[in-house]
C-alpha positions in Angstrom: 13.8 2.8 19.3 10.9 1.1 17.6 10.4 -2.5 18.8 7.7 -4.6 17.1 5.4 -5.8 19.8 5.2 -9.5 20.2 1.5 -10.0 20.8 0.7 -13.5 21.7 -2.5 -13.5 23.7 -5.8 -11.8 23.4 -5.3 -10.6 19.9 -8.4 -9.0 18.4 -9.6 -9.8 14.9 -8.7 -6.2 13.9 -5.1 -6.6 15.1 -4.8 -10.1 13.7 -6.0 -9.2 10.2 -4.4 -5.7 10.1 -1.3 -5.6 12.3 -0.2 -2.4 13.9 3.3 -3.6 14.6 5.0 -1.6 11.9 3.0 1.6 12.5 4.9 4.5 13.9 3.2 7.7 12.5 -0.3 8.7 13.2 -2.4 9.5 10.1 -5.6 11.1 11.4 -8.8 10.7 9.4 -10.9 13.8 9.9 -14.1 13.0 8.1 -15.6 9.9 6.3 -18.6 9.8 4.1 -20.6 6.5 4.3 -22.8 5.5 1.4 -25.0 2.4 1.6 -28.0 0.6 3.1 -28.7 -1.5 6.2 -25.1 -2.6 7.0 -23.8 0.9 6.3 -26.5 2.3 8.6 -25.0 0.1 11.4 -21.5 1.3 10.5 -22.7 4.9 10.8 -24.4 4.3 14.1 -21.5 2.5 15.7 -18.4 4.1 14.1 -19.3 7.6 15.4 -19.6 6.2 18.9 -16.4 4.2 18.8 -14.3 6.8 16.9 -15.3 10.3 18.1 -12.0 11.7 16.8 -13.4 11.3 13.3 -16.6 12.9 11.8 -19.0 10.6 9.9 -21.7 11.5 7.4 -24.2 9.0 6.0 -26.1 8.9 2.7 -28.7 6.0 2.6 -28.3 4.3 -0.7 -30.7 1.6 -2.0 -32.2 0.5 -5.3 -31.2 2.8 -8.2 -31.2 6.0 -6.3 -29.2 9.1 -7.2 -26.8 10.6 -4.8 -27.4 14.3 -4.0 -25.5 16.8 -6.0 -23.7 17.8 -2.8 -22.9 15.5 0.2 -23.8 16.6 3.8 -20.4 18.3 4.1 -18.2 19.9 1.4 -16.6 17.2 -0.7 -13.1 18.7 0.0 -13.6 18.0 3.7 -13.8 14.2 3.3 -10.7 12.1 3.6 -12.5 9.2 1.9 -15.9 7.8 1.1 -16.9 4.2 1.9 -19.5 2.7 -0.5 -21.5 -0.5 0.3 -23.9 -1.5 -2.4 -26.7 -3.6 -1.0 -26.6 -7.2 -2.2 -30.4 -7.6 -1.8 -31.0 -4.9 -4.3 -28.7 -6.5 -6.9 -30.2 -10.0 -6.6 -33.8 -8.8 -6.0 -36.3 -10.7 -3.9 -36.7 -13.3 -6.7 -33.9 -15.3 -5.1 -36.0 -15.8 -1.9 -38.2 -18.3 -3.8 -35.4 -20.9 -4.0 -37.4 -23.4 -6.1 -37.0 -21.2 -9.1 -33.3 -22.0 -9.2 -34.3 -25.4 -10.5 -35.7 -23.7 -13.7 -33.3 -23.6 -16.7 -31.8 -20.1 -17.1 -33.1 -18.6 -13.9 -29.7 -18.4 -12.1 -28.0 -17.1 -15.2 -30.6 -14.4 -15.5 -30.2 -13.4 -11.9 -26.4 -13.0 -12.3 -26.8 -11.1 -15.6 -29.4 -8.7 -14.1 -27.3 -8.3 -11.0 -24.2 -7.3 -13.0 -26.2 -4.8 -15.1 -27.6 -3.2 -11.9 -24.2 -3.2 -10.3 -22.9 -1.1 -13.1 -25.6 1.4 -12.7 -25.5 1.6 -8.9 -21.7 1.8 -8.8 -21.7 4.6 -11.4 -24.1 6.6 -9.3 -22.2 5.9 -6.1 -18.9 7.1 -7.6 -20.2 10.6 -8.6 -18.0 12.3 -5.9 -15.0 10.2 -6.9 -15.3 11.1 -10.5 -16.1 14.8 -10.0 -13.6 15.5 -7.2 -11.2 12.6 -7.2 -12.4 11.6 -3.7 -10.6 8.5 -2.4 -13.2 5.7 -2.4 -13.3 2.3 -0.8 -16.0 0.0 -2.0 -17.1 -2.9 0.2 -17.4 -6.3 -1.5 -20.4 -8.6 -0.7 -20.4 -11.0 2.2 -20.8 -14.5 0.7 -23.5 -16.7 2.3 -22.0 -19.1 4.8 -23.8 -22.2 3.5 -24.7 -23.4 0.0 -28.3 -22.8 -1.1 -28.2 -25.4 -3.9 -31.0 -27.9 -4.1 -28.7 -31.0 -4.0 -25.3 -32.1 -3.1 -24.4 -32.3 -6.7 -25.4 -28.7 -7.2 -23.3 -27.2 -4.5 -20.8 -24.8 -6.0 -22.5 -24.9 -9.4 -24.0 -22.1 -11.4 -27.3 -22.4 -9.6 -25.9 -22.0 -6.2 -26.3 -18.5 -4.7 -22.9 -18.8 -3.0 -21.3 -19.1 -6.5 -23.3 -16.2 -7.8 -22.2 -13.9 -5.0 -18.5 -15.0 -5.5 -19.0 -14.1 -9.2 -20.4 -10.7 -8.2 -17.4 -10.0 -6.1 -15.1 -10.8 -9.0 -17.2 -8.5 -11.3 -17.1 -5.8 -8.7 -13.3 -5.9 -8.6 -13.2 -5.6 -12.4 -15.5 -2.6 -12.4 -13.8 -0.7 -9.6 -10.5 -1.0 -11.4 -11.9 1.3 -14.1 -12.1 4.2 -11.6 -9.2 6.3 -10.4 -8.4 6.5 -6.7 -10.8 3.7 -5.9 -10.2 0.3 -4.2 -12.3 -2.7 -3.2 -12.1 -3.7 0.5 -12.6 -7.4 1.3 -15.2 -7.3 4.0 -16.1 -10.9 3.2 -12.6 -11.9 4.4 -13.1 -10.0 7.6 -16.4 -11.8 8.3 -14.7 -15.2 7.4 -11.7 -14.6 9.7 -14.0 -13.9 12.6 -16.3 -16.7 11.7 -19.5 -15.9 9.7 -21.5 -18.0 12.3 -20.7 -15.2 14.7 -21.5 -12.4 12.3 -23.7 -13.1 9.3 -27.5 -12.9 9.7 -28.3 -15.6 7.1 -28.7 -18.0 9.9 -31.9 -16.2 10.7 -32.6 -13.8 7.8 -32.6 -14.6 4.1 -29.4 -15.3 2.1 -29.3 -12.2 0.1 -29.5 -9.7 3.0 -25.9 -9.9 4.0 -26.2 -8.1 7.3 -25.0 -8.6 10.9 -27.1 -10.8 13.2 -29.3 -9.2 15.7 -32.4 -10.0 17.8 -35.6 -8.1 16.9 -37.0 -6.1 19.8 -40.4 -7.7 19.3 -38.9 -11.0 20.3 -38.2 -9.8 23.9 -41.7 -10.7 25.2 -43.6 -7.9 23.4 -45.8 -10.5 21.8 -47.2 -13.4 23.8 -45.9 -16.9 22.9 -46.5 -20.3 24.3 -42.8 -20.6 24.9 -40.7 -17.4 25.2 -37.9 -16.8 22.7 -34.6 -16.9 24.6 -31.9 -14.3 23.9 -30.2 -15.0 20.6 -26.8 -15.2 22.2 -27.8 -18.4 24.0 -27.8 -20.3 20.7 -25.8 -18.0 18.3 -23.0 -16.1 20.0 -22.7 -12.7 18.2 -19.3 -11.0 17.6 -20.8 -7.8 16.2 -18.4 -5.5 18.0 -15.4 -7.5 16.9 -16.6 -7.4 13.3 -17.2 -3.6 13.5 -13.8 -3.0 14.9 -12.1 -5.1 12.2 -14.2 -3.5 9.4 -13.1 0.0 10.6 -9.5 -1.1 11.0 -9.6 -2.3 7.4 -10.6 1.2 6.3 -7.9 2.8 8.4 -5.1 0.5 7.2 -6.2 0.9 3.6 -6.1 4.6 4.0 -2.6 4.4 5.4 -1.5 2.2 2.4 -2.9 4.6 -0.1 -1.0 7.5 1.6 2.1 5.4 2.0 2.4 6.1 5.7 5.5 4.5 7.2 6.0 2.5 4.0 8.6 -0.3 4.3 11.1 -0.3 1.5 13.4 -3.1 2.6 13.3 -6.1 4.9 16.7 -7.4 6.2 16.8 -10.9 7.6 19.1 -12.7 9.9 19.8 -16.4 9.1 20.1 -18.7 12.1 16.8 -19.3 13.9 15.2 -16.6 11.6 15.3 -18.0 8.1 15.6 -21.6 9.3 15.5 -23.5 12.6 18.7 -23.8 14.6 22.2 -22.6 13.8 24.0 -23.6 10.6 27.3 -24.3 12.4 25.7 -26.3 15.3 22.6 -28.1 14.0 23.4 -28.8 10.4 26.7 -30.6 10.7 27.1 -33.8 8.7 27.8 -35.7 11.9 24.6 -34.4 13.6 21.4 -36.2 12.7 18.5 -35.5 12.4 18.7 -32.0 11.1 16.0 -29.5 12.2 12.8 -29.7 10.2 12.2 -27.2 7.4 8.5 -27.4 7.2 6.2 -25.1 9.2 7.2 -21.5 9.8 10.5 -21.5 7.8 8.5 -22.4 4.6 6.1 -19.5 5.4 9.0 -17.0 5.8 10.6 -18.2 2.5 7.4 -17.6 0.6 6.9 -14.3 2.3 10.3 -13.2 1.0 9.0 -13.7 -2.6 5.7 -11.9 -1.9 7.6 -8.9 -0.5 9.8 -8.8 -3.6 6.6 -8.9 -5.8 5.6 -5.6 -4.1 8.9 -3.9 -4.9 10.2 -4.3 -1.4 13.9 -5.1 -1.3 15.1 -8.1 0.8 18.6 -8.5 2.2 20.6 -10.7 4.6 22.6 -9.5 7.6 24.0 -12.5 9.5 27.0 -13.3 11.6 28.2 -16.3 9.7 30.9 -17.5 7.4 29.9 -16.5 3.9 31.6 -19.4 2.1 30.0 -21.9 4.5 26.5 -20.4 4.0 27.0 -20.4 0.3 28.2 -24.0 0.2 25.5 -25.3 2.6 22.6 -23.2 1.5 20.9 -25.8 -0.6 21.2 -28.4 2.1 19.5 -26.2 4.7 17.0 -24.4 2.5 15.2 -27.5 1.4 13.0 -27.5 -0.7 14.9 -24.9 -2.6 12.2 -22.2 -2.5 14.5 -19.3 -1.9 18.1 -18.8 -3.1 20.9 -16.4 -2.1 20.5 -14.8 -5.5 17.0 -13.7 -4.5 18.4 -11.1 -2.0 19.4 -7.7 -3.3 22.3 -7.4 -0.8 24.2 -10.0 1.3 26.1 -9.1 4.4 27.3 -12.4 5.8 30.3 -11.8 7.9 31.4 -11.2 11.5 31.1 -7.4 11.5 28.6 -5.7 13.9 25.1 -5.9 12.4 24.6 -2.2 12.8 27.6 -1.6 10.5 26.2 -4.0 7.9 22.8 -2.5 8.0 24.3 1.0 7.5 26.0 -0.4 4.4 22.8 -2.0 3.1 20.9 1.3 3.6 23.6 3.1 1.7 23.5 0.6 -1.2 19.7 0.9 -1.3 19.7 4.7 -0.9 17.1 4.5 1.9 16.9 5.7 5.5 16.8 3.1 8.4 13.2 4.3 9.1 12.1 2.6 5.9 13.7 -0.7 7.0 12.4 -3.7 9.0 15.1 -5.9 10.6 14.2 -9.5 11.4 16.4 -11.3 13.9 15.6 -13.9 16.6 18.3 -12.6 19.0 17.0 -9.9 21.3 20.5 -8.7 22.0 21.1 -8.1 18.3 17.7 -6.4 17.9 18.4 -4.1 20.8 21.9 -3.2 19.4 20.5 -2.4 16.0 17.6 -0.4 17.5 20.0 1.5 19.6 22.2 2.4 16.6 19.1 3.3 14.4 16.3 4.6 16.6 13.9 4.8 13.6 14.4 1.2 12.4 11.7 -1.4 13.1 12.9 -4.6 14.6 11.1 -7.9 15.1 11.7 -11.7 15.0 11.4 -13.0 18.6 8.4 -15.2 17.8 8.6 -16.8 14.3 4.9 -17.5 14.4 4.3 -13.7 14.1 6.9 -12.9 11.4 5.0 -13.9 8.2 1.7 -12.3 9.2 3.2 -9.0 10.2 5.4 -8.8 7.1 2.6 -9.7 4.6 -0.5 -8.2 6.2 0.7 -4.9 7.6 -0.5 -1.8 5.8 3.1 -0.6 5.7 4.2 -3.4 3.4 1.2 -3.0 1.1 1.1 -0.8 -2.0 -2.0 0.8 -3.5 -1.1 0.1 -7.1 1.7 -1.8 -8.8 3.9 0.3 -11.1 6.6 -0.7 -13.6 9.2 0.9 -11.3 8.0 -1.2 -8.4 8.4 -4.4 -10.5 11.9 -3.4 -11.6 13.2 -2.1 -8.3 15.3 -5.1 -7.4 17.0 -5.1 -10.8 17.6 -1.4 -10.6 19.2 -1.7 -7.2 21.5 -4.5 -8.4 22.5 -2.3 -11.4 23.0 0.6 -9.0 25.4 -1.4 -6.8 27.4 -2.3 -9.9 27.4 1.3 -10.9 28.8 2.4 -7.5 31.5 -0.3 -7.7 32.5 1.2 -11.1 32.5 4.7 -9.7 35.2 3.8 -7.1 37.6 2.8 -9.8 37.4 5.9 -12.0 37.6 9.7 -11.6 34.3 11.5 -11.3 34.6 13.0 -14.8 35.5 9.7 -16.4 32.7 7.9 -14.5 30.0 10.4 -15.6 31.2 10.3 -19.2 31.1 6.5 -19.2 27.5 6.3 -17.9 25.8 6.9 -21.3 23.0 8.5 -19.3 19.8 9.3 -21.1 16.7 11.2 -19.7 13.2 11.1 -21.2 10.6 13.7 -20.2 6.8 13.4 -19.9 4.4 16.2 -19.1 1.4 15.1 -17.0 -1.7 17.2 -17.3 -4.3 14.7 -16.4 -4.7 12.0 -13.8 -5.7 9.5 -16.5 -2.2 9.4 -18.0 -0.4 6.1 -17.3 2.6 7.8 -15.7 0.4 9.6 -13.0 0.2 6.7 -10.6 4.0 6.3 -10.4 4.5 10.1 -10.1 2.1 10.3 -7.1 3.7 7.2 -5.6 7.2 8.7 -5.9 6.0 12.1 -4.5 4.6 10.5 -1.4 7.4 8.1 -0.6 10.5 10.2 -1.2 12.1 12.0 1.8 15.7 12.7 0.9 15.4 14.5 -2.5 12.1 16.3 -1.8 12.3 20.1 -1.8 9.1 20.7 0.2 8.3 17.3 1.8 4.6 17.8 0.9 2.5 14.6 0.6 -0.3 15.0 -2.0 -3.7 13.3 -1.9 -5.0 12.2 -5.3 -7.7 14.9 -5.3 -5.2 17.6 -4.4 -3.1 16.8 -7.5 -6.2 16.6 -9.6 -7.2 20.1 -8.5 -3.6 21.3 -9.1 -3.8 20.0 -12.7 -7.2 21.5 -13.3 -5.9 24.9 -12.1 -3.2 25.0 -14.7 -0.5 23.1 -13.0 1.7 20.4 -14.7 3.9 17.6 -13.6 7.2 17.2 -15.3 8.0 13.5 -14.9 11.2 11.9 -16.1 12.8 8.5 -16.6 16.5 7.7 -16.5 18.6 5.1 -18.2 22.3 4.4 -18.2 24.5 1.5 -19.4 23.9 -0.4 -16.1 20.1 -0.3 -15.9 16.8 1.3 -16.7 15.8 3.2 -13.5 12.2 4.0 -14.8 10.3 7.0 -13.7 12.5 8.4 -10.9 11.5 12.1 -10.7 8.7 14.6 -10.9 8.6 18.4 -10.7 5.3 20.3 -9.9 5.1 23.3 -12.2 2.7 26.3 -11.9 3.1 29.2 -14.3 6.8 30.2 -13.7 7.3 28.5 -10.4 8.8 25.1 -9.6 6.5 24.3 -6.7 8.1 21.0 -5.7 10.9 18.8 -7.0 11.1 15.1 -6.0 13.6 12.6 -7.2 14.7 9.1 -6.3 18.1 9.0 -4.7 18.9 6.0 -7.0 20.1 8.5 -9.6 21.6 11.1 -7.2 25.2 12.1 -8.1 24.8 11.6 -11.8 23.9 15.4 -12.3 20.5 14.4 -13.5 19.0 16.8 -11.1 20.5 19.9 -12.7 19.8 18.6 -16.2 16.1 18.3 -15.3 15.9 21.8 -13.9 17.2 23.1 -17.2 14.4 21.3 -19.0 11.8 22.7 -16.6 13.1 26.3 -17.2 13.1 25.8 -21.0 9.5 24.6 -20.8 8.3 27.4 -18.6 9.9 30.0 -20.9 8.5 28.4 -24.0 5.0 28.8 -22.5 5.3 32.1 -20.7 8.1 34.0 -22.4 11.5 35.0 -21.1 10.3 35.2 -17.5 12.2 34.8 -14.3 11.7 31.3 -12.8 11.2 30.8 -9.0 11.7 27.8 -6.7 12.0 27.0 -3.1 13.5 24.5 -0.7 12.2 23.7 2.8 14.8 22.7 5.4 13.6 19.3 6.5 15.4 16.6 8.7 16.0 14.2 5.8 16.3 16.4 2.6 19.9 17.6 2.8 20.7 16.0 -0.7 18.4 18.5 -2.5 19.0 21.7 -0.6 21.5 23.1 -3.1 20.0 21.8 -6.3 18.9 25.2 -7.5 22.2 26.9 -6.7 24.0 24.2 -8.6 21.6 24.8 -11.5 22.5 28.5 -11.6 19.7 30.1 -9.6 20.5 32.7 -6.9 19.1 32.6 -3.4 16.7 35.5 -2.9 15.7 35.3 0.8 15.1 32.9 3.6 12.0 32.7 5.9 11.2 30.2 8.6 13.4 27.5 7.1 12.3 28.0 3.5 14.9 29.2 1.0 13.6 31.0 -2.1 15.5 31.0 -5.3 15.3 33.0 -8.6 16.7 32.5 -12.1 16.5 36.0 -13.5 15.1 36.9 -16.9 17.6 36.2 -19.7 19.8 34.0 -17.6 20.1 30.3 -18.5 20.6 27.4 -16.2 23.8 25.5 -16.2 24.2 22.8 -18.8 25.2 19.2 -18.3 27.1 17.7 -21.3 27.3 14.0 -20.4 23.5 13.5 -20.3 21.3 13.3 -23.4 17.6 13.9 -23.7 15.7 11.2 -25.6 
């Protein structure tokens, strides 16, 4: 049973910003490469003390230096690199002489030069990313906490250093988007959430340094003064440790998001005291006035629903209520009308046990309960659902925690938006209609009526537009996954460089366009791994695709025998007989791995109701 912890007191900045409530699987980070200047040197010093389970290497990086051809450890040994380009280098020490900002064109020149230098420094810092596909996080710049403008009228204008640093952050986002397997981490937001007055050194040091406040050792009486300098904390409380913990937590959660660890695919909401205050039948009767307020946390939950949908996460309702009453009264209770019943991909509003309804939703969505979060205010209902589905994540006791956990957790984030993510809700709706049609026809009639079409795309380079979706699908699919292997970006890049190919395919039928739903990893005459979304399972697409893979292999290598394997995993029963159904024979079994062969000269089974386009 996985209960979301209801943390209400003593919450650290790291936990507040990057909730751990939806985590359930450890994803160990073995080695991190840190590249940067003063702030990064502090990270290196402190991270290795605070996190001894992870190895850290550090390359000082300032001005327009060139990274060594090889890092301190082999590039393959790093899980990621963290790059922090020094703001002072970009802006130069010209900005210290603030009166120059009154001169026409000075601020514009500073920004132009900074962007040009950023291009050069970022290019040099990304050498391991470009050569080895190393996952890279790039820190943005901490914006000064007060305006440096010469007048009130000038605050926020083009001559204000605060504005310039904001524009540099925008430019950094644009430039990092051009790299593969690279992402910007918003360290400025971390500092802001803690309070820059407790972190940033521009209260003592100059604006463009962007470091963490500390007291120089020489100020502890080493030099005689008429009046001793008191400890810095007596006037400026320093939350350095809290900042360091939150900055590292940001790295960890971003790493989890990229690797899709414990990814949430659906959120199921109760209604009463969860989506709104009070109970529909008790507190919203026409003869009861006033009705509960709808501002505050309900508005936040309603908006969160739409942001979850924007990430390709399905939302559903599971409530013990009368459906017709909810339908008739919805617009009265959900006011303003920010969310509608039609926004939910599945509605289970009835008097059945919630565990039964959740099982039905999971079946409709073709997902396991471990990919679901159930939000309900009632602890008895949460306990009953958690007992029925030990892997499901449940929450909802404190409505002030709901929105933050759902929107800020790594498990509800995605590394990159794909077309399939954008269309997921429509695909599920079409799938539900398809299954309703299936129940009214024989299997043969149903398959013939689908008008199913499959399009193939061979991926040989990570720069191809289909690659991001293929990797996402590989790392999120559990049920139809012949090996269960999760691939890092650099692993797939090496696989392709070594002669491997990815056979990706899209599926359409008369109900919907499912998008890119499958990928096969091919190496010479071997199908290394086969992954497919369960949304198209049962349409015999899986056998049709194997036939295409065999034809491709034999076109490239002659009339060779084709081999494949299937690992017995807890969740992958839907794919265990795929090669047998396609006409392969089982050769042998070892330690839960089944090996299959399609002999020379033997063709895989055909599928007449599907067309290749």
